N, C-alpha and C positions, 0 to 999 in steps of 0.2 A: 184706523186702523182696525182690521177683521182677526180675528181667533190668537192673536200674537200682544199684550199687553207690552205697550210703552218702553219700559223701565225695562224688556227683556231684551229690545232692540241694540246689536251692534256695526257699528259703523267704522269697518275697517277703510280708509283709503291712502292707497300704495301711491306714491307722487316720486316722480322722477324729474328735478329740478334740473334745471338751465344753468346759464351763467350768462353775465351781465354783458355787454356788446363796450369799445372805450369810450360810448358815450355815456352808462352808466345804463342805458336801457334792458330789460331781458332779451333774449335772441325766439324770439315766437315767431311762426311760419303758421302761414295757412296749413300748409302740408308740408313735411318731412320729408328724407327720403327714405329714412330705415327705421324702423323701429328698436324699442330696448326691448333687449335680450330679458337684462333681467327683471324687466315686468315681468316679463310673460312667466318667469319663474318664478318671481317672488305670487303672482297669482294663480298658479297653480299649486300653491305651499299652502293659498289661505283659502282657494279652494275648496281642496281637499282636508284643511282641517275643522272647514265649514262642513261639510259634506259627513264626518268622522262625530261633530256634532260633540267636539272636543267639550265644549261651556256645558252641554250640556241640549237635554230636543225643545225644550223651552226658549234658549235666547236663538232669536233669529238674527244669524250673521249674514249681514249685505256690506260688501266689496266694492269701490269706485280705482279704476286704474286713469288715472293722468300722468299726461306723458306734459313738461312742462313745455319743452320745445315748438309743440301744436296747442295749446289749451292753456288760456289765463288762470292762472290759481289766483283767487284772494282767499285766503285765511279765514277774515269774519264772515265771511260768507256762507262757505262750510260749516265755523261753526254756529252761527244764526240757527241751518236748517237741521244742523244733529239737534244742539236748544229746544231749538222749537217742537222737533219730536218727541220729544222726554226723552234722551237715548243715551249710551254712552259712545265716545267714538275713539278713534287708532289713528293716526299719521305716520306711516312708515315712508322714511326719506329712502327712494332706491335705487340700486348702484351709481351710490353719488362719487364723482365724478373731482380729481382734486380741484379741478377749476371749476365749476359747480357746486362744492363748497362755501363759499362766502352764499354765494344764493340758498343753499339746503339750509345754511344757518339762519340768514334772515327769514325766511322763510315760518322757519321751526318755531323764532322766537315768538313772531305774532302770535303762532297756533296756540305755544305755552300760556302766553298771555290771555289767549280766550279760555283756558282752563281745560284745552285738549293734549295728552299724551303724547307724544312726538319722540320715533327714535329712527334712526341716521346708521345707514349704513354701507355698505360699497369701497371702489377701492383704494377713496382714499386713509379712512380710517384701519382699515385692514391694512394698507401700505405700509402706513409711518411705526402700526403699533409692529407689524410681523421686524420692521431691523430695527427699530429707534428701542421698541421694547416701552415705550410709552407712547400715550394720545398726544398730539399735537398740543399744543396752549392755549389753545383758545377753542379746543373740546374739549380740555379739559374745563376753563371759566363755563364752558355752554350746560356740561354738569351742573354746573353750580345751581344753572338757574332752570332745570330741571327734566334738563334733554338726557336721552338716553341715548348709549349707541350699541353698534352690533361690530364684529370683525369673526369674521371666517364666511361658508358659506350653510345654507338654515334645512338644507335637507336633514331626515333624520332626527324630526320632532325636536328642534330650535327652534323653529319658528309660532309651533304651539309658546313652546314657551315662555316666548316674551309675550303675543298673544292673551295669553293665559295670565301674564300678569297685567298687563295693559287695562284688561276686564277688569281685573279684584282692585288696580287702584296703586299696585304695585312696582312698577320696573323699576328695572337696578341701572343702577347709573351707566355701568358696560356689563354685556354680554361678549365675555370672550373662547370663537371655539378655534383658531385659528393653531395650526399641527395637526389638525385629527380632522381631515380628510373626506367626510364622508363617501360612499358608494352609489354612487348616481344609479346608476343600474334598479330598476324596479321605484326610482324615488318618479315623485309627479312629471307627467310630460309639460314641458312650456308654451303654454299657451295664452294669447290674447281677446279678447272678444272684439268682433267684426269694427265695432263703433270705435276701438280706439288704431286698429290694422288699415283702416279706410280714410285714417288724416294720416296715412305715411303716399311717397306719389308711387304707383304704382300696386300697390295692396301687399308690401309684402311685411311676410309670416318670418321673426328669425324664431332659431332654438340651437341650441348645441347639441354635439355629440360626443363629445369631451370635454376633460378639462388637463392641466395639468403640464409643464414643458419638460424635456429632459436638454433644455439647451441652456446656458448662462448667460447672455447678451444683459450688459451693466446698466442700464438703458430701460428695460423691463423687468413690470414688474408680477407680470402671472406666477413666475418662479417660484415670489414667499407669499402668495395668497393663497393663489392653487398650487402649490406647490409643485415638484419636477417626476413627480410619479403619475403619469396618466392613470386615467379610469376614463371611462367611457358606457355609454349606453347600449343598452343590445339593436340586432336587425327589425327585431320586431317593433321595439318602440318608435323608432323609424319609420315605419310603414306608419306603424299607428298616428303620430305627428301627421302624416304625410295624409292620409285618408284625410284626416276628422280637418282637415283646415280644406283640403280640397274640397269636402262634403257643405263648405260654408262661401265657396267661391273664390278661395286662395287659392291664385295662382304661381307665383313665385314666391322664393321664402331665400330669405339669408342666413349661408352656416355661420355661425359666430366661431366655430374653433377655429385657435387661432393657427393651427396650419391642419388640415385635413390631411394631406400626407405623409403628418409623424402618427395618425388614429391605424393602431394594428391592426384594425378593423373594416378598414376601406374596403377591399374586394369584398367583401359581406355588408358593407352598403351599398357601392354603389349596382350591384348585385340585384339586389332587393329593388331600390331605386330601376332601376332596369324592367326588370319583373312589372312594377306598378307601371312603368310607362309603358308597356305592352300593350295594358290593358287597357289602354288610350287616355290616357292619365297624363294632358298637356303641361307638364309644372316645369319650371327654369327656377335654375339656383345661382347664388352668386358665394363663392366658398373663397376662402387664402388658403393659398397653397404656399410650399420655398421655393428656391433653386434649382435645387437638385430633383424632385422631383419626377425630371423626362427621365432617370435613371434606371427608375421602380418600372420592373416586366409591366406593362397594357397600361399602367395609370394614367396615362391622358386618355388613352381612347376611350376607358371605360368610365371616368370621370365625363365624357362628353356623354355615350351611351345615356349616363344615370341624367341626364338634362344641365349638368353644371355648365353652364355661356359665357358666365362673366366670371372674373378670377380678378382676386387681386397678390400682388408680387411684394412684397418687398427685397426691393434692390440694395436699400440705406444706401449704397457710395459707387460711387467709381473707382476709389481710392482705396486698396488694399490695407496700407497704412491705418484708414478712419476704419476698416475694418478689424482691424487687429484690437483697435482704442477701444472697441464698444465690444470686445470675445464676440463679434458675429462670424465667429472662424467659419461656420461652416457654410457661410456664403463664398463661389467659390467667381468671381469676375468672370474669369476664362467660361464659365458655362452657362452667363446669361444669355448667347449667343443660342444657344445650342436649343434653352431650356424653353426661351420662347418661339423662335422659329418651332416648335414642337408641336406648340399648342395651338401655335397661327396658322401648322392644318388644317385646322377645325372652326368651323362657324365660333368666334368664341374672343368676348371683346378682353382688354388685356389692361390694367392699371396696376401702377408702374406707384409704388414708396420712396421717396429720396429724403435722407434726411441734410439738414442745411446747420453748420452752428459747432461739427465733429475737427480734432485740434488741424485739421490740417488742408481745412478750406479757407480759400480767399475769394472775393469776389469777384478775378478773376478763375482759377479753378471750377468755381456752382457754376461757373457760364460754360468753359471746357466742355467739362462732365454733360450740362442738360445739352448743351449741341450734340456734343457725344451720344449720347441715348437717342434725341428725338432718331437722326441720321444713321446710327447704326442697330438702334434694335429694335424691334418691330414690335412695341408696348399703344395701345389706340392711346392712353392717359394719364396721366399721374400724380400726384399726391406733394407735394413739399408740406419739410415738418421739420420745424424746429428743434434741433434735439433737445428736449428737456424731462431733469433729475426729478424725475413721479418718485413724492412719497411712495415707499418701498421697493426702491428699486437701487439694486448695488452702489449705483451714482452717487446717489440720493442722501446714502448713508456717508459715502466716504467724505463727500464733499463738506455734510455737518460736520461729522468725527475732524474734518480735520480744518475748519472755517471757515473755509471759500465762500465769498458773497453770492449769497443766492436774494431773488428776486424777496420779498414779503405776500406779495400779491397773487394770495394763489387763484384768483381770476385771471389770471393770466399764464398762468398754467397750458393750455391750450394750442399748445405746440406753432401756435402762431404766431406767437408774441417770443422773445428772446427773455431772459429768467435767470441766467447768468455771462458770468466776462469771460471771451474769447481769448485764447493766445497771441490771436494774427490780429484780428477783425477791430476795430474800435464797434461801439453801439450802431451808429450809423453805418457804420461797412456789413455788417450783420444784415443790418435791416438793406440796405441795399441789395445786399446778395440775395435775399428772402426774391425781392419785388422784380429780381433781373432771371432769376428761375423762372416764376409766372410767367416772365414777359418774352421770355427768350422760348418756353414749350411751346405755348396759343398763339402763337402768331396765327396772322389769317390764314397766310401762306401755307406754312408747315399744317392747321388744323386740313386743310384743302385735301393735306399728300396723305394724311391718314385713311380722307375719304376715298382717296386712288389708289389705296393699298387696300384696305377693305373689298372696292371692287375687284379688283384682281384677283384680289387670293379668295374671290368666292365665297363673301361674307355673305348671309342673309342679316343680320344686327346692325341694319341703317338706323333706324331713331335711336336703340340704346347707344350707340358710337356717338351720335350730335347731338342727343343730351348729356351724355358724359363731357363731351366737348362745350358745352354750349354754356355747362352748370359751373364747373372749373373755371371756367375763361373768366364767366362771367365775375364769380366770386371772390377766384384767386385774386387776381390783377386790380379791380376798383375795388375792394371790401377787405377789413379787418377782417373778419367773419369765415373761418375751411370752409372750405364744402362740406368736409365728415359733417360739421353742427349746423349745413345747409340748409334748404325747402325754398320754396316757390311762392312767394308774394307774404313778404315781413308786416310784421306786427306791429304796433307799437306801441304803447300805453300811460301818456303823459304822465299819468301820477305814478306808477308802479318804476319808479326810479332807483340807483342803488342810494341809502341810507345815506345822509351826509349831501348830495350832488340835489341842488334845485329845479322843482319844477320849472319847465319851458312859459313861456307867455304862449297859451292856446293860440293864437291864432298865427304865430310864428312857427310852434310846434306842429300845426297841421301842416302847413304847407310847406313843408320843407319833408312829412312825414308822404305826402302824398308824392314830389316830385322824387321822393326816392326811392319810393316803389315803381312810378313810372319809367324813370329811367332803368330800372334796374330790369325792368318787363319788358325793357326793349328792348337792350341789349341781349338779351336774352335769345328774345324771337326773332333778332337779324342775323343773330349767330346758327341761329336751329333754319330759320327760310334761304340763309345764302347757302351753308354747308348739303338743306336738304337738296336745293336747286342746282348744285353742283352733277348732285348722286343721281339726280332723273336724267339730265344731262352727261351722264359717261351710263349710261343703262340704254343710250341710245349709239352707240362709238361701239363698235367692233373691236377695235385696238385699245382699250380701256384695261381690254381682260391681258394685255401682252406688259402694262406697268411694270413696271421691277426695278427697287432700286438697292440699294447694298445694304436696305436692315431689312426684306425681303425675299433676298437674293437665295437664298440656302431654304426659302417657303414650296414646298412641293403644294399647293392645296386638295382637298378632296370634296369635288363638283356637290353641293347639296341636294343633285340631283344625283349623286353616283352613291350614297351613302346612307346608310338608315343605324339608329339609334340599334337592331339586331344586328347588323353588319359588324358593329365598331368589337360590338360588347361578346364575339363570336371566336 
């Protein structure tokens, strides 16, 4: 150790926990699909804490960022590394969602038993406290074992308080900043080390430009955690985020805003991104939009000119009564076709989302809805999620207040399992409805149709489209892991099993794991090879440009040879 005394070293570990699969193993991959923006935000705040030398110039603050979805976490090993250096340490469990809370607690208990202080933050703690006005019982029990909790957002010096208390060995049981929404303009900008970005497939860098939502969907936790009054970063800050990451080799970004179309600065943002592309910066952006953004003048062409070529759209349901039930009144089913067709004029990959388990759903109605979507709407891929009353949502609060049954295992709150009772479907029927949805959309015939539409619409996003179809079909149909929690090449560790479950016999475990990985890899490869082969054949067939069906009959594609970002933005 040079120039710094060992006792003046402060190790900060920021960990985004994963959750357990149905066999009790943490869901870990060699590469994940999208890195965590919560990690990026907290990393930036901790770097700012270090650079400002809040603890004094003599303290060497060292920050380590770990996403358990792509990195095995062994608390005893981390604690040993900290102890051997004679340093002090702190672990922040970052962005913990409800389904990750059991795993976060299991890891935290092991850290605390090793003498490392822990604070858990994220939507589960913040959401539960915002609507129930108290911490969940298991969090209260964890406080008795020395674990601290953080509710709210970390800007405006709040992370400083936690880290300073941890350094001095005086962590409070609870840091509650709910209801006090900080101005995020001027705050440290989200950033991840390249070592973490490179663990995501495609090297995506996540960032947010706004927080808060004006709507009141009953299943949503955002309005009770981030508030209904929106707050925004500036165009200069957006430019800094992109330039910094681009200089490090990042070419793809995930804009994590729940809906960029509801950001009042969208035009300024798109103009700034367009100006960066005019400089020759060829980056791509995945963003979330709503079903009415096509009605905003120039929104879609400016978005495309800004580099947005992948969008997520919350369709949620094809039943108007279901939309009313979840207070998703801003969704108008009659707008879906017009909105998606407006996007399809450009080479944009469209992924929709659909909720299963709303009151008017049955196995038959889900099948009809999905059949309608794939035949009538030009979506390239779709996510199916089970309605889940997450803590922090009005739905969860009302169900707890009325005494309705809720599954007590938070690990199942991943939107891929059912955790409530349905008024029309039995548990087996609900599970079947979910399976029917995946199997109905991701048939080989329909995936071929998506490729034919892509060629007819003159899209050059062949690999993005093919990979989305391959990933979603492989995970959605054949596993209980949702594609949102997915990745490439599953990793399992025999001894890292959920407490209470026995470790498997070594030979049986490793043979099973190897077979499972090989089988999943073969399914993915087989689908990619088949769809890529179809695309190559269609490229040689002039008649392929004349293909049409009900989903794209209203689409007037703009050839990639006839438009440029400059012409779209004009």
